[in-house]
N, CA, C and O atoms as a GROMACS GRO file, in nm:
protein
  316
    1UNK      N    1  -1.897  -0.944   0.752
    1UNK     CA    2  -1.764  -1.009   0.766
    1UNK      C    3  -1.657  -0.935   0.675
    1UNK      O    4  -1.678  -0.933   0.554
    2UNK      N    5  -1.544  -0.876   0.726
    2UNK     CA    6  -1.450  -0.810   0.651
    2UNK      C    7  -1.355  -0.909   0.577
    2UNK      O    8  -1.355  -1.028   0.606
    3UNK      N    9  -1.283  -0.864   0.492
    3UNK     CA   10  -1.211  -0.951   0.403
    3UNK      C   11  -1.087  -1.018   0.490
    3UNK      O   12  -1.048  -1.132   0.467
    4UNK      N   13  -1.033  -0.935   0.589
    4UNK     CA   14  -0.912  -0.980   0.656
    4UNK      C   15  -0.962  -1.046   0.806
    4UNK      O   16  -0.883  -1.082   0.893
    5UNK      N   17  -1.099  -1.052   0.818
    5UNK     CA   18  -1.142  -1.102   0.951
    5UNK      C   19  -1.107  -1.246   0.970
    5UNK      O   20  -1.128  -1.328   0.882
    6UNK      N   21  -1.050  -1.277   1.091
    6UNK     CA   22  -1.001  -1.430   1.133
    6UNK      C   23  -0.870  -1.456   1.062
    6UNK      O   24  -0.819  -1.568   1.075
    7UNK      N   25  -0.808  -1.361   0.987
    7UNK     CA   26  -0.681  -1.396   0.932
    7UNK      C   27  -0.570  -1.362   1.031
    7UNK      O   28  -0.572  -1.266   1.108
    8UNK      N   29  -0.464  -1.460   1.018
    8UNK     CA   30  -0.349  -1.442   1.114
    8UNK      C   31  -0.224  -1.411   1.015
    8UNK      O   32  -0.218  -1.450   0.898
    9UNK      N   33  -0.122  -1.331   1.083
    9UNK     CA   34  -0.004  -1.307   1.013
    9UNK      C   35   0.076  -1.425   0.998
    9UNK      O   36   0.083  -1.506   1.091
   10UNK      N   37   0.138  -1.444   0.886
   10UNK     CA   38   0.212  -1.565   0.844
   10UNK      C   39   0.355  -1.560   0.920
   10UNK      O   40   0.423  -1.662   0.934
   11UNK      N   41   0.395  -1.437   0.964
   11UNK     CA   42   0.536  -1.425   1.034
   11UNK      C   43   0.520  -1.433   1.182
   11UNK      O   44   0.602  -1.500   1.244
   12UNK      N   45   0.413  -1.368   1.252
   12UNK     CA   46   0.414  -1.379   1.393
   12UNK      C   47   0.292  -1.429   1.454
   12UNK      O   48   0.285  -1.443   1.576
   13UNK      N   49   0.186  -1.459   1.368
   13UNK     CA   50   0.061  -1.514   1.421
   13UNK      C   51  -0.035  -1.406   1.479
   13UNK      O   52  -0.137  -1.440   1.539
   14UNK      N   53   0.000  -1.272   1.460
   14UNK     CA   54  -0.085  -1.167   1.503
   14UNK      C   55  -0.210  -1.156   1.424
   14UNK      O   56  -0.220  -1.216   1.316
   15UNK      N   57  -0.312  -1.078   1.474
   15UNK     CA   58  -0.436  -1.065   1.405
   15UNK      C   59  -0.415  -0.964   1.289
   15UNK      O   60  -0.327  -0.879   1.300
   16UNK      N   61  -0.484  -0.970   1.192
   16UNK     CA   62  -0.479  -0.883   1.077
   16UNK      C   63  -0.607  -0.798   1.065
   16UNK      O   64  -0.717  -0.853   1.058
   17UNK      N   65  -0.592  -0.668   1.064
   17UNK     CA   66  -0.693  -0.570   1.073
   17UNK      C   67  -0.678  -0.495   0.939
   17UNK      O   68  -0.568  -0.473   0.888
   18UNK      N   69  -0.808  -0.452   0.878
   18UNK     CA   70  -0.815  -0.384   0.762
   18UNK      C   71  -0.790  -0.225   0.799
   18UNK      O   72  -0.847  -0.167   0.891
   19UNK      N   73  -0.699  -0.169   0.714
   19UNK     CA   74  -0.656  -0.040   0.731
   19UNK      C   75  -0.638   0.037   0.591
   19UNK      O   76  -0.632  -0.029   0.488
   20UNK      N   77  -0.630   0.171   0.590
   20UNK     CA   78  -0.590   0.234   0.473
   20UNK      C   79  -0.442   0.277   0.491
   20UNK      O   80  -0.407   0.330   0.597
   21UNK      N   81  -0.358   0.257   0.393
   21UNK     CA   82  -0.213   0.282   0.406
   21UNK      C   83  -0.175   0.358   0.284
   21UNK      O   84  -0.242   0.358   0.180
   22UNK      N   85  -0.057   0.426   0.302
   22UNK     CA   86   0.011   0.490   0.188
   22UNK      C   87   0.119   0.398   0.136
   22UNK      O   88   0.186   0.328   0.211
   23UNK      N   89   0.132   0.399   0.000
   23UNK     CA   90   0.249   0.320  -0.060
   23UNK      C   91   0.341   0.434  -0.132
   23UNK      O   92   0.294   0.527  -0.197
   24UNK      N   93   0.468   0.414  -0.113
   24UNK     CA   94   0.560   0.488  -0.186
   24UNK      C   95   0.642   0.406  -0.276
   24UNK      O   96   0.715   0.322  -0.224
   25UNK      N   97   0.639   0.416  -0.399
   25UNK     CA   98   0.712   0.342  -0.489
   25UNK      C   99   0.793   0.419  -0.588
   25UNK      O  100   0.755   0.530  -0.625
   26UNK      N  101   0.902   0.364  -0.633
   26UNK     CA  102   0.990   0.426  -0.732
   26UNK      C  103   0.952   0.370  -0.867
   26UNK      O  104   0.963   0.249  -0.886
   27UNK      N  105   0.904   0.457  -0.967
   27UNK     CA  106   0.868   0.408  -1.093
   27UNK      C  107   0.942   0.487  -1.202
   27UNK      O  108   0.932   0.610  -1.199
   28UNK      N  109   1.011   0.430  -1.291
   28UNK     CA  110   1.097   0.498  -1.385
   28UNK      C  111   1.182   0.607  -1.337
   28UNK      O  112   1.190   0.711  -1.402
   29UNK      N  113   1.248   0.590  -1.226
   29UNK     CA  114   1.324   0.693  -1.166
   29UNK      C  115   1.260   0.801  -1.088
   29UNK      O  116   1.328   0.895  -1.046
   30UNK      N  117   1.128   0.793  -1.065
   30UNK     CA  118   1.058   0.894  -0.995
   30UNK      C  119   0.973   0.819  -0.885
   30UNK      O  120   0.927   0.707  -0.903
   31UNK      N  121   0.957   0.893  -0.770
   31UNK     CA  122   0.887   0.837  -0.660
   31UNK      C  123   0.727   0.864  -0.675
   31UNK      O  124   0.685   0.976  -0.700
   32UNK      N  125   0.653   0.769  -0.659
   32UNK     CA  126   0.504   0.779  -0.676
   32UNK      C  127   0.434   0.744  -0.530
   32UNK      O  128   0.458   0.637  -0.475
   33UNK      N  129   0.355   0.834  -0.476
   33UNK     CA  130   0.290   0.803  -0.356
   33UNK      C  131   0.142   0.774  -0.387
   33UNK      O  132   0.072   0.853  -0.450
   34UNK      N  133   0.101   0.661  -0.340
   34UNK     CA  134  -0.036   0.618  -0.364
   34UNK      C  135  -0.116   0.616  -0.222
   34UNK      O  136  -0.085   0.534  -0.135
   35UNK      N  137  -0.203   0.697  -0.206
   35UNK     CA  138  -0.267   0.708  -0.078
   35UNK      C  139  -0.399   0.635  -0.062
   35UNK      O  140  -0.467   0.600  -0.158
   36UNK      N  141  -0.431   0.612   0.066
   36UNK     CA  142  -0.550   0.531   0.097
   36UNK      C  143  -0.578   0.394   0.038
   36UNK      O  144  -0.690   0.357  -0.001
   37UNK      N  145  -0.465   0.321   0.034
   37UNK     CA  146  -0.463   0.181  -0.026
   37UNK      C  147  -0.520   0.081   0.090
   37UNK      O  148  -0.467   0.070   0.200
   38UNK      N  149  -0.636   0.011   0.050
   38UNK     CA  150  -0.682  -0.075   0.154
   38UNK      C  151  -0.587  -0.211   0.167
   38UNK      O  152  -0.553  -0.283   0.074
   39UNK      N  153  -0.558  -0.224   0.291
   39UNK     CA  154  -0.465  -0.341   0.312
   39UNK      C  155  -0.492  -0.406   0.442
   39UNK      O  156  -0.551  -0.346   0.531
   40UNK      N  157  -0.449  -0.529   0.456
   40UNK     CA  158  -0.461  -0.601   0.582
   40UNK      C  159  -0.324  -0.575   0.663
   40UNK      O  160  -0.215  -0.600   0.612
   41UNK      N  161  -0.337  -0.530   0.779
   41UNK     CA  162  -0.212  -0.503   0.849
   41UNK      C  163  -0.203  -0.580   0.982
   41UNK      O  164  -0.301  -0.581   1.056
   42UNK      N  165  -0.087  -0.646   1.016
   42UNK     CA  166  -0.080  -0.714   1.124
   42UNK      C  167  -0.074  -0.625   1.251
   42UNK      O  168   0.008  -0.533   1.254
   43UNK      N  169  -0.151  -0.646   1.348
   43UNK     CA  170  -0.150  -0.578   1.464
   43UNK      C  171  -0.031  -0.591   1.566
   43UNK      O  172  -0.014  -0.511   1.658
   44UNK      N  173   0.050  -0.699   1.541
   44UNK     CA  174   0.169  -0.705   1.620
   44UNK      C  175   0.291  -0.671   1.540
   44UNK      O  176   0.372  -0.599   1.599
   45UNK      N  177   0.320  -0.708   1.424
   45UNK     CA  178   0.454  -0.680   1.362
   45UNK      C  179   0.437  -0.577   1.236
   45UNK      O  180   0.535  -0.534   1.176
   46UNK      N  181   0.309  -0.544   1.204
   46UNK     CA  182   0.298  -0.431   1.106
   46UNK      C  183   0.313  -0.490   0.962
   46UNK      O  184   0.320  -0.409   0.869
   47UNK      N  185   0.319  -0.616   0.936
   47UNK     CA  186   0.326  -0.671   0.811
   47UNK      C  187   0.203  -0.634   0.728
   47UNK      O  188   0.091  -0.644   0.778
   48UNK      N  189   0.220  -0.589   0.597
   48UNK     CA  190   0.093  -0.556   0.516
   48UNK      C  191   0.071  -0.666   0.424
   48UNK      O  192   0.164  -0.728   0.374
   49UNK      N  193  -0.062  -0.691   0.400
   49UNK     CA  194  -0.111  -0.772   0.310
   49UNK      C  195  -0.199  -0.712   0.212
   49UNK      O  196  -0.280  -0.631   0.258
   50UNK      N  197  -0.202  -0.734   0.084
   50UNK     CA  198  -0.289  -0.670  -0.006
   50UNK      C  199  -0.378  -0.783  -0.100
   50UNK      O  200  -0.329  -0.885  -0.147
   51UNK      N  201  -0.495  -0.749  -0.112
   51UNK     CA  202  -0.588  -0.836  -0.193
   51UNK      C  203  -0.546  -0.813  -0.344
   51UNK      O  204  -0.498  -0.707  -0.384
   52UNK      N  205  -0.570  -0.924  -0.424
   52UNK     CA  206  -0.524  -0.914  -0.568
   52UNK      C  207  -0.598  -0.798  -0.641
   52UNK      O  208  -0.530  -0.725  -0.712
   53UNK      N  209  -0.716  -0.778  -0.629
   53UNK     CA  210  -0.781  -0.659  -0.688
   53UNK      C  211  -0.711  -0.537  -0.653
   53UNK      O  212  -0.698  -0.455  -0.743
   54UNK      N  213  -0.663  -0.511  -0.537
   54UNK     CA  214  -0.604  -0.400  -0.494
   54UNK      C  215  -0.465  -0.383  -0.571
   54UNK      O  216  -0.433  -0.275  -0.622
   55UNK      N  217  -0.392  -0.488  -0.577
   55UNK     CA  218  -0.266  -0.488  -0.639
   55UNK      C  219  -0.274  -0.460  -0.786
   55UNK      O  220  -0.181  -0.400  -0.840
   56UNK      N  221  -0.384  -0.501  -0.859
   56UNK     CA  222  -0.417  -0.469  -0.992
   56UNK      C  223  -0.440  -0.315  -1.008
   56UNK      O  224  -0.381  -0.253  -1.096
   57UNK      N  225  -0.522  -0.257  -0.926
   57UNK     CA  226  -0.548  -0.117  -0.922
   57UNK      C  227  -0.411  -0.043  -0.901
   57UNK      O  228  -0.381   0.051  -0.974
   58UNK      N  229  -0.332  -0.083  -0.808
   58UNK     CA  230  -0.210  -0.019  -0.787
   58UNK      C  231  -0.115  -0.026  -0.906
   58UNK      O  232  -0.046   0.071  -0.938
   59UNK      N  233  -0.115  -0.139  -0.968
   59UNK     CA  234  -0.032  -0.151  -1.088
   59UNK      C  235  -0.076  -0.062  -1.203
   59UNK      O  236   0.007  -0.002  -1.272
   60UNK      N  237  -0.208  -0.054  -1.223
   60UNK     CA  238  -0.270   0.036  -1.322
   60UNK      C  239  -0.231   0.187  -1.294
   60UNK      O  240  -0.202   0.265  -1.384
   61UNK      N  241  -0.234   0.222  -1.155
   61UNK     CA  242  -0.192   0.354  -1.121
   61UNK      C  243  -0.056   0.383  -1.147
   61UNK      O  244  -0.027   0.490  -1.199
   62UNK      N  245   0.039   0.293  -1.115
   62UNK     CA  246   0.177   0.313  -1.137
   62UNK      C  247   0.210   0.321  -1.294
   62UNK      O  248   0.292   0.404  -1.333
   63UNK      N  249   0.152   0.245  -1.371
   63UNK     CA  250   0.185   0.233  -1.509
   63UNK      C  251   0.123   0.350  -1.582
   63UNK      O  252   0.140   0.361  -1.703
   64UNK      N  253   0.048   0.443  -1.510
   64UNK     CA  254   0.007   0.567  -1.581
   64UNK      C  255  -0.125   0.546  -1.649
   64UNK      O  256  -0.171   0.635  -1.720
   65UNK      N  257  -0.188   0.430  -1.631
   65UNK     CA  258  -0.319   0.414  -1.695
   65UNK      C  259  -0.433   0.500  -1.624
   65UNK      O  260  -0.540   0.521  -1.681
   66UNK      N  261  -0.407   0.546  -1.505
   66UNK     CA  262  -0.495   0.625  -1.440
   66UNK      C  263  -0.429   0.762  -1.418
   66UNK      O  264  -0.310   0.764  -1.385
   67UNK      N  265  -0.496   0.874  -1.432
   67UNK     CA  266  -0.445   1.002  -1.426
   67UNK      C  267  -0.422   1.051  -1.275
   67UNK      O  268  -0.509   1.033  -1.190
   68UNK      N  269  -0.310   1.111  -1.250
   68UNK     CA  270  -0.284   1.160  -1.113
   68UNK      C  271  -0.367   1.288  -1.086
   68UNK      O  272  -0.382   1.369  -1.178
   69UNK      N  273  -0.421   1.310  -0.965
   69UNK     CA  274  -0.512   1.424  -0.944
   69UNK      C  275  -0.415   1.534  -0.902
   69UNK      O  276  -0.452   1.651  -0.916
   70UNK      N  277  -0.299   1.509  -0.853
   70UNK     CA  278  -0.212   1.626  -0.816
   70UNK      C  279  -0.069   1.584  -0.807
   70UNK      O  280  -0.045   1.464  -0.794
   71UNK      N  281   0.030   1.673  -0.814
   71UNK     CA  282   0.169   1.639  -0.810
   71UNK      C  283   0.216   1.746  -0.694
   71UNK      O  284   0.166   1.857  -0.676
   72UNK      N  285   0.321   1.688  -0.623
   72UNK     CA  286   0.384   1.783  -0.522
   72UNK      C  287   0.550   1.770  -0.542
   72UNK      O  288   0.607   1.668  -0.581
   73UNK      N  289   0.607   1.888  -0.510
   73UNK     CA  290   0.756   1.879  -0.519
   73UNK      C  291   0.815   1.840  -0.372
   73UNK      O  292   0.770   1.898  -0.273
   74UNK      N  293   0.896   1.760  -0.362
   74UNK     CA  294   0.968   1.708  -0.241
   74UNK      C  295   1.114   1.744  -0.242
   74UNK      O  296   1.186   1.716  -0.338
   75UNK      N  297   1.158   1.808  -0.132
   75UNK     CA  298   1.298   1.835  -0.107
   75UNK      C  299   1.368   1.707  -0.062
   75UNK      O  300   1.318   1.635   0.024
   76UNK      N  301   1.489   1.679  -0.125
   76UNK     CA  302   1.569   1.567  -0.098
   76UNK      C  303   1.696   1.596  -0.033
   76UNK      O  304   1.771   1.676  -0.088
   77UNK      N  305   1.734   1.536   0.087
   77UNK     CA  306   1.856   1.554   0.160
   77UNK      C  307   1.924   1.423   0.164
   77UNK      O  308   1.856   1.320   0.173
   78UNK      N  309   2.056   1.418   0.157
   78UNK     CA  310   2.139   1.293   0.166
   78UNK      C  311   2.237   1.319   0.292
   78UNK      O  312   2.293   1.427   0.314
   79UNK      N  313   2.248   1.211   0.366
   79UNK     CA  314   2.328   1.221   0.485
   79UNK      C  315   2.466   1.146   0.460
   79UNK      O  316   2.551   1.142   0.549
   0.00000   0.00000   0.00000
């Protein structure tokens, strides 16, 4: 039985399925991309849900307690 099995979205009532997602966050003026984050995602509206232990790991990653394996340069355009 999966963590999100039989769970329903609080917004639309759709079924939640477990997926790996990417999170883009701004930290101290810089953007950080966290890849392959386990999440429950509503199959209808796309709302994402995260388990508490996942959020703790994300926080540790963002706060710099875990080393980043690589960095990339991104071009930025403004309209």
